[in-house]
N, C-alpha and C positions, 0 to 999 in steps of 0.2 A: 105144097100151101107150107110153111114151117109151124112147127108145135112151137106153144107160146114157154117161157120156161116156168119150173115153178118156182116157190118163192124162194126156197132153201138152195137156189142154183145162184141167189143173188151173191151169196160168199163164196162162189166157184173160184174167182179172180182171185184168192188168198190162197188158194191151194194149186189150182194150174190152169193157164189161160185156158180161153173158151173162143173159139170162130165165131160165139155172137157177141155183138156190139154192146159193150156195157152201158149200161144206164146212166143220164145225164149228173144224178146225185154221187153216182160213184167216179167219176172220169177224174176227180182231183185224187183219191186213193188210189185207183189203176197207177197212175202215175210214178206212186211213192214203191219203193222197192219192196216187196212180200218178207214179212219178219219171220224171222225163223221160226221152224215149227218147235225147238225146244223151248223158242219163248214164249209160242201160241197157249202150250201144252202146261209151263209152268205159270203162266197168268192164270189161265182158265182154271186150273185146278189148286194154287195156291194162295191165291191172291183173296176170295172169299175164306180161307182157312184163315188165314191172317188176320183178315180182318174180326173171324168170328172169335180167333182163340184170343187177341185184344180186347176185343167186347167182353170175355168172358174171364180175363184177367182183371180186366177195370172192376166188373161185377164182383169178384172172388175180393179185390181189394176190400170195394166199399162195404159188401158185406164182412169182411173181417174185420173194419176198423168198427163198422156197425155194432159187431161183439163185442169188441172190447171196451167200446164205448156202453153197451150195454152191462158188460161182467163189472167195468168200474162204478156204472153207476149202483147195480146192485150190492160190491163189495161196500160201497159208501152207506147205502140205505142199509144192508147188515149192522156196517158197524155203528151207524145214529141208534138201529131199533137196540141193540146191543146196551150202549150207552144209556138208552131211554130205559130197558129195563133195570139196569143195575143202578140206574138212576133212581126207579119205581122201589128194587128193592130196598137201597139203602134208605128211601125215605118209609117202605113200610116197617123198617127196623127201624127206625128213630123213633116212628110212632108207637109201636109196640114198647119201646122203652119207654115214652112219656106216658105211654099206659101202665103201664107196669108200675112207674115211678109213683103215678097220681093214686093207683089203687093201693102200692104202699101206704102213700101218705093217707089215704083217705083210712088205713084200718086204723083204729082211737087205741090209742096206747092206755095201759095199766095207769091206773093213777092212784097212787098212795095217799092213804091219810096219817100223816104221822105226826107226832109228838116232838119236838125238836128241845134240848136241851142244851145248850151253852156251856161253855166253860166257865164262865162267870156266875151259873145257878140262873141264867133268865130263861123262860121257858117261853113256849108259844106251838100254836096249833098250826100247820102247813102243811098244804098239798103239795106233792112232786110225783112229776111223771118219769117213766123208768129213766128214759134218753137224759133229764137233768142228773138223775141218781147216778146216773155211770160215771155223768160227766165229773159231777163233784167229787164221788168217793173214788175212781179213777178203779173200778170194780169192772168187772167181764159179766155178761149174761148171765153166764151160766152160776156165777158167785152168790146171783141174789136167788135164786131157786132157795138155798137155805132159810133164809127170812120172810119171804112172800108168803103170808098168810092162807092168800088160796091154795097155797100146797101142804097147808097144814096135815092133811092127812098122807099123804107121801114122805114128808118131809119131818116125822113125828119124833126121830132120833137128835137126843144132844150132840150139841157140835159147838166147835170154838174155831174159827178158820180166819186164820192172820194172814194178811195180804199187806204189799205195800205201802201204802197208804191209808188201810181201815181193817177194821176189828168185826167179824160178825160172829154174832151171838146166838145160839138158837138153844134157850134153857125151858123146851116147854113152851109156857105160856109165855116167856118173855123171849121177845125177837126184837135184836137192835143191830144197829151198825156204829159202831164207835170210830170216830175221826179225829184229827189234832184237834179241833177246835168247838167240834160239837157232838154229839149223839143223836140220832134219831130213832126213834123206839116205836115199833108196830103195835097196834091194839094195844092200844094204852087205857082200855077201859077195863082188859082183864086183871086177873087179879096180878099175876106176875110181873106185870108192864108198874102197876100201882106202888105193890112193895120194892121195886126196884128204885124208882125212882125217891121215894122216902129213904132208900139207902143211899141213896147218893148225892142228894143237895145237900145235908149238913158237910158229910167231907171237900163239898167245895166251899165252903164258907171259911172265909179268913180266918175266922176269930176262932175258931175249932183247930186249927194249925199250931199253934201252942208254938207258935217259932221254928220249929221243925224243918225240916227240908220238906218239900211236897213231889208227889210222883208226878209223871207224865200224865197228860190227861184221859189218855187213852188206857194208863193202866188203873187210872182211879175207876174208868169206866168197868173195865173188866172185875176187878175186885169188889166194887158195890154188886155187880151183878152174880158174881160168885157168893157174895154174902147174903142177899138178899134170897137167894138160892138155898141156901142151908139153912135159913132162920123158916124158912116154910117149911124143911123136909124137919128139922125137930119140932115145930107146931105139930106136926100130924103125927110125931113119932109121939109126942104127949101126949096127942086124941088118944091115940090106938093101944099105950100101955096101959089103962087104969081098964079096956076091955080084955085085954090079954090074961090079967090080976085076977080078975073076976069071974073068967072062965075056967083058970087053973085052978 
């Protein structure tokens, strides 16, 4: 009794002929010539590897494309974030500038109560802030320090400052700014301011000129200020002389 062939012996016709009859399902294959051994080995060994390599290459290619897309998306997102950050910073700067401007506008400027004497002798009381004063006189902020009544203790030394469009007078109790058509007197109620106006007004009256040439208004103001100060010093000297003579 012949032994039944094992299952792996079904492929034996591919390697060597066998005396046992081939099964019916292999009758078609047995009629074909057997493929070369090298072809079998290459087909058995390299076909799956080729498929695996192509699949891996496809996977790598898809992964690379996804990485490139992700990198481009990240770059775009970073650019958008940087643009948004820059816009936020610029908006913050604008807000800071506007807030600083609002704060600067919110600061109350000093307002001076002055007596204005025009070249025609008209007197009027007015209030003027520092900005208007600088604009009308063409002075710088540091120039006004010499005539600012709030700085009386720090700027007590007499001074006469000549500028392009104005002359600043600081003669103790008299502080004024002389311009081409008017003079502004600070602290008019003090003795020096009243004495100055009493000396200046007669000089501005055309009847007192007696047909002679008149000086420019600014020089009239300076001369009247010096004369009023000299008169005050003479009066003080007259008050002190009797006391000195009595003591001697």
